[in-house]
C-alpha positions as CSV (number, residue, x, y, z in Angstrom):
1,M,45.9,-31.5,20.3
2,V,42.7,-33.8,19.9
3,G,41.6,-33.4,23.2
4,R,41.6,-29.7,23.1
5,Q,39.3,-29.8,19.9
6,R,36.9,-32.2,21.6
7,H,36.7,-29.8,24.6
8,K,36.4,-26.8,21.9
9,R,33.4,-28.7,20.7
10,I,31.6,-29.5,23.9
11,G,32.1,-25.9,24.9
12,Y,30.6,-24.9,21.5
13,F,27.7,-27.0,21.9
14,E,26.9,-26.3,25.5
15,L,27.2,-22.5,24.6
16,N,24.9,-22.6,22.0
17,S,22.6,-25.1,24.3
18,D,22.3,-22.3,26.6
19,L,21.3,-19.4,24.2
20,L,18.7,-21.7,22.9
21,S,17.6,-22.6,26.6
22,N,17.6,-19.2,27.6
23,M,15.6,-17.7,24.6
24,P,12.3,-16.1,25.9
25,S,9.3,-18.0,25.2
26,E,7.6,-15.6,23.4
27,I,10.5,-15.7,20.6
28,I,10.4,-19.2,20.6
29,T,6.6,-19.4,20.1
30,N,7.3,-16.8,17.1
31,I,9.7,-19.0,15.3
32,L,7.4,-22.4,15.6
33,V,4.2,-20.9,14.4
34,K,5.9,-20.3,11.0
35,L,7.0,-24.1,10.8
36,P,4.8,-26.6,9.6
37,I,3.9,-28.5,12.6
38,N,5.7,-31.8,11.7
39,E,9.1,-29.6,11.6
40,A,8.3,-27.6,14.8
41,V,7.9,-31.4,16.7
42,K,11.4,-32.0,15.5
43,T,12.7,-28.8,17.4
44,S,12.0,-30.7,20.7
45,I,15.5,-32.0,20.9
46,L,17.1,-28.8,20.4
47,S,16.9,-28.3,24.4
48,R,14.4,-29.2,27.6
49,K,13.2,-25.9,27.2
50,W,11.9,-26.2,23.3
51,K,10.8,-29.8,24.2
52,Y,7.2,-29.4,24.7
53,L,6.6,-25.9,23.5
54,W,5.0,-27.2,20.5
55,A,2.4,-29.0,21.9
56,S,0.8,-25.6,23.0
57,M,1.2,-23.8,19.4
58,P,-2.0,-22.5,18.7
59,D,-1.5,-22.5,14.9
60,L,-1.2,-26.0,13.4
61,V,0.0,-26.3,9.8
62,F,0.1,-29.5,8.4
63,R,1.7,-29.8,4.7
64,G,3.3,-32.3,2.7
65,V,2.8,-36.3,3.3
66,I,1.2,-36.3,6.2
67,K,0.1,-39.4,8.0
68,E,-3.5,-39.4,9.7
69,S,-1.4,-40.8,12.7
70,T,0.6,-37.9,13.0
71,V,-2.1,-35.6,13.1
72,D,-4.0,-37.9,15.5
73,K,-0.8,-37.8,17.9
74,V,-0.5,-33.6,17.7
75,L,-4.2,-33.2,18.7
76,L,-4.0,-35.7,21.6
77,A,-0.5,-34.0,23.3
78,H,-1.6,-30.6,22.2
79,Q,-2.1,-28.3,25.1
80,G,-4.2,-25.4,25.1
81,P,-6.5,-23.4,22.3
82,I,-6.1,-24.2,18.9
83,L,-6.9,-21.0,17.1
84,K,-6.0,-22.5,13.3
85,F,-6.0,-25.6,11.5
86,D,-4.4,-25.8,8.3
87,L,-4.5,-29.2,6.3
88,D,-3.5,-30.3,2.9
89,C,-4.1,-33.7,3.0
90,P,-5.2,-35.4,-0.3
91,H,-5.3,-39.2,1.3
92,A,-7.2,-38.5,4.4
93,R,-10.3,-41.0,5.1
94,K,-13.2,-39.6,6.0
95,K,-13.5,-41.4,9.4
96,A,-9.8,-39.1,10.1
97,I,-11.2,-35.9,9.2
98,N,-14.6,-36.5,11.2
99,R,-12.1,-37.7,14.4
100,W,-10.0,-34.1,13.8
101,L,-13.1,-32.0,13.3
102,L,-14.9,-33.3,16.5
103,V,-11.5,-32.1,18.5
104,L,-11.5,-28.8,16.7
105,S,-15.1,-28.0,17.4
106,Q,-14.4,-28.1,20.8
107,N,-11.7,-25.5,20.6
108,D,-12.2,-21.7,20.2
109,L,-11.0,-22.4,16.6
110,K,-10.9,-19.0,14.2
111,D,-9.1,-20.3,11.3
112,L,-9.8,-23.7,9.3
113,S,-8.3,-24.5,6.1
114,L,-8.9,-27.7,4.6
115,C,-7.3,-28.8,0.9
116,F,-8.3,-32.5,-0.3
117,D,-7.2,-32.3,-3.9
118,S,-8.6,-36.2,-4.5
119,P,-10.7,-37.5,-7.7
120,T,-13.8,-37.6,-5.5
121,R,-14.7,-34.7,-3.3
122,C,-14.3,-34.8,0.1
123,K,-17.9,-34.3,2.3
124,V,-17.3,-31.5,5.1
125,P,-18.3,-33.1,8.4
126,L,-21.3,-31.1,10.2
127,S,-19.1,-30.5,13.1
128,V,-17.4,-27.7,11.0
129,F,-20.7,-26.0,11.6
130,S,-19.8,-26.4,15.4
131,C,-17.1,-24.0,15.3
132,H,-19.0,-21.0,16.2
133,K,-16.0,-18.5,16.3
134,L,-14.5,-19.0,12.9
135,E,-13.4,-16.4,11.3
136,H,-11.6,-17.7,8.3
137,L,-13.0,-20.7,6.5
138,E,-11.3,-22.0,3.2
139,L,-12.0,-25.1,1.5
140,Y,-10.7,-26.9,-1.7
141,D,-12.2,-30.1,-3.5
142,C,-15.4,-30.5,-1.1
143,S,-19.0,-31.2,-0.7
144,I,-20.4,-29.0,1.8
145,Y,-23.7,-30.5,3.5
146,A,-25.1,-27.7,5.6
147,P,-27.5,-28.8,8.5
148,Q,-31.0,-28.3,8.2
149,C,-31.2,-25.8,11.1
150,F,-28.0,-23.7,10.0
151,Q,-27.6,-20.9,12.1
152,G,-25.0,-19.2,9.9
153,L,-21.3,-18.5,11.2
154,K,-22.1,-15.2,13.1
155,F,-18.2,-14.3,13.2
156,L,-17.0,-15.3,9.9
157,Q,-15.1,-12.6,7.9
158,T,-13.1,-14.4,5.0
159,L,-15.1,-17.5,3.0
160,K,-13.1,-19.0,0.1
161,L,-14.5,-22.0,-1.6
162,N,-12.6,-23.6,-4.8
163,S,-14.1,-26.4,-6.5
164,C,-16.8,-26.9,-3.9
165,D,-20.3,-28.0,-4.0
166,L,-23.1,-27.0,-1.5
167,V,-26.0,-29.5,-0.8
168,G,-28.8,-28.7,0.6
169,I,-27.8,-24.9,1.0
170,T,-27.5,-22.2,-1.6
171,I,-24.9,-19.8,-1.6
172,E,-27.1,-17.1,-0.9
173,K,-28.4,-18.6,2.5
174,F,-24.9,-19.4,3.3
175,V,-23.3,-15.9,3.1
176,L,-27.0,-14.4,4.5
177,G,-26.0,-16.5,7.9
178,C,-22.4,-14.6,8.1
179,P,-23.2,-11.0,8.7
180,L,-19.5,-10.0,9.2
181,L,-18.0,-11.4,5.9
182,E,-15.9,-9.2,4.1
183,T,-14.0,-11.2,1.6
184,L,-15.6,-14.1,-0.3
185,E,-14.0,-15.8,-2.9
186,L,-15.8,-18.8,-5.2
187,S,-13.5,-20.3,-7.7
188,H,-14.8,-23.3,-10.2
189,F,-18.3,-22.3,-8.6
190,V,-21.0,-23.5,-10.5
191,E,-24.3,-21.9,-9.7
192,H,-27.3,-23.3,-11.8
193,G,-29.5,-20.3,-11.4
194,C,-29.0,-16.8,-10.0
195,L,-26.3,-15.9,-8.3
196,A,-27.5,-14.1,-5.6
197,I,-25.1,-12.1,-2.9
198,H,-26.7,-10.2,0.2
199,A,-24.1,-9.1,2.2
200,P,-24.0,-5.6,3.8
201,N,-20.3,-5.6,5.0
202,L,-18.6,-7.4,1.8
203,K,-15.6,-5.4,0.6
204,R,-13.6,-7.9,-1.6
205,L,-15.1,-10.5,-4.1
206,Y,-13.8,-13.0,-6.4
207,F,-16.1,-15.3,-8.7
208,F,-14.8,-17.6,-11.1
209,G,-17.4,-20.1,-12.3
210,T,-20.7,-20.2,-14.0
211,F,-24.4,-18.8,-13.5
212,T,-27.4,-17.7,-15.5
213,D,-28.3,-14.4,-13.3
214,L,-26.6,-12.0,-11.2
215,L,-27.9,-10.3,-8.1
216,L,-25.4,-7.9,-5.7
217,E,-26.7,-6.6,-2.7
218,T,-23.3,-5.5,-1.5
219,P,-23.0,-1.5,-0.6
220,K,-19.6,-1.7,0.8
221,L,-18.0,-3.5,-1.9
222,I,-14.5,-2.2,-3.1
223,S,-13.0,-4.8,-5.0
224,A,-14.4,-6.9,-7.5
225,S,-13.4,-9.7,-10.0
226,I,-16.1,-11.6,-12.1
227,F,-15.0,-14.2,-14.3
228,L,-17.5,-16.6,-15.7
229,S,-15.7,-20.2,-17.2
230,N,-17.8,-20.4,-20.0
231,M,-21.0,-19.1,-21.7
232,P,-24.0,-20.9,-20.7
233,H,-26.6,-21.7,-23.4
234,G,-28.5,-18.7,-22.3
235,Y,-29.2,-16.3,-19.6
236,V,-32.4,-16.1,-17.6
237,D,-33.9,-13.2,-16.2
238,S,-34.6,-14.3,-12.5
239,V,-34.6,-11.2,-10.9
240,P,-38.3,-9.8,-10.6
241,A,-39.2,-7.2,-12.7
242,N,-40.0,-4.9,-9.6
243,D,-36.5,-4.6,-8.5
244,G,-36.8,-1.4,-10.9
245,Y,-34.0,-2.8,-13.2
246,K,-35.1,-4.1,-15.9
247,S,-31.5,-3.8,-17.6
248,K,-28.7,-6.5,-16.6
249,L,-25.8,-3.5,-16.9
250,L,-27.7,-1.0,-14.9
251,R,-28.6,-3.6,-11.9
252,T,-25.0,-4.7,-11.7
253,I,-23.5,-1.3,-12.3
254,S,-25.6,0.1,-9.6
255,A,-24.5,-2.5,-6.9
256,L,-20.8,-1.1,-7.4
257,S,-21.3,2.5,-7.0
258,N,-18.3,2.5,-4.1
259,I,-16.0,0.4,-6.3
260,E,-12.2,1.0,-6.5
261,E,-11.1,-1.8,-8.2
262,L,-13.2,-4.1,-11.0
263,N,-12.1,-6.7,-13.0
264,I,-14.1,-8.6,-15.3
265,G,-13.8,-11.2,-18.4
266,S,-15.6,-11.1,-21.8
267,E,-18.1,-13.6,-20.9
268,L,-19.7,-10.8,-18.1
269,C,-19.7,-8.4,-20.4
270,E,-21.9,-10.5,-22.8
271,Y,-24.3,-11.2,-19.9
272,L,-24.5,-7.5,-19.0
273,A,-25.1,-7.1,-23.0
274,S,-27.9,-9.4,-23.0
275,G,-30.5,-7.5,-21.7
276,P,-31.7,-3.9,-22.2
277,I,-28.4,-1.3,-22.7
278,P,-29.7,2.0,-21.4
279,E,-28.2,4.9,-23.3
280,K,-26.9,6.7,-20.3
281,L,-25.7,5.5,-16.7
282,A,-27.5,6.8,-13.7
283,V,-24.5,5.9,-11.4
284,T,-21.2,7.8,-11.2
285,F,-17.7,6.0,-10.1
286,H,-16.4,8.7,-7.8
287,H,-13.9,5.9,-6.0
288,L,-13.2,3.8,-9.1
289,K,-9.1,3.5,-9.3
290,K,-8.9,0.6,-11.5
291,L,-10.9,-0.7,-14.2
292,L,-9.4,-4.2,-16.2
293,I,-11.9,-5.6,-18.8
294,H,-10.3,-8.7,-20.7
295,L,-11.9,-9.1,-23.8
296,N,-11.6,-11.8,-26.0
297,G,-13.0,-10.9,-29.7
298,G,-16.1,-9.8,-28.3
299,S,-19.5,-9.1,-30.2
300,K,-21.4,-6.3,-31.5
301,E,-23.7,-6.2,-28.2
302,V,-20.8,-6.2,-25.8
303,D,-18.8,-3.5,-28.0
304,T,-22.2,-1.4,-27.1
305,A,-22.3,-1.8,-24.0
306,L,-19.1,-1.0,-23.4
């Protein structure tokens, strides 16, 4: 009786092992890319066919408590192109990050996400800007030192910066170097002067932070969420008067003529009301579907502008 049960168990294992071994490589790959890389590596024990498939995964996602040695081993054993590298590693050392990004810059990397979440912001290595085929760039808690000869990221479509500093370059120049940019998210972003965004193909904009003035040249913008984290001591009219708009309200609204969704806070309303307010707007919003205005108390000037 015991021998018969043992035989059943062996037969069950062999049957399932065959199912795993005979599974098409495309299906196995689709399973693996949905797993963090440390979990994907563990699948190598399932069958001989699965043993090295993780090493050719185009998407590498590191989550949880990851040792630097683990990342080193994965990159060393990896075969084929690396299209996506997603790392959430608060305690990674600068030397290790430089080493990893140097390897990645030699691949056709298209999607890069780095989250450090450390008390001191990590300096992003210059090798990031050697990833010329990047389409998606997402950085958290970083200091970004762009090279003096910054030529832009010509294929970049999505840029997300959360709690990041730009050193030696303005967000205006950074965005100008990304002509295909469609999505821009700036969270906890401090602009000490005018936040100038010149992006001919930008469709989605999210901003949470501070600035003293705002200039948008985004003719294709369809979705915008703009919030000021706190009120500065005073707004500066840094845009030349010859731009044709002395009114901050009129200048900003005119840049949103194709907007479909607009979400703004009371601080932005106060900024818009800090200059001359026209009696009538010369812009109509034929495409506007959703308008959200978050008011916290408000003021007489804001009420007038609305």
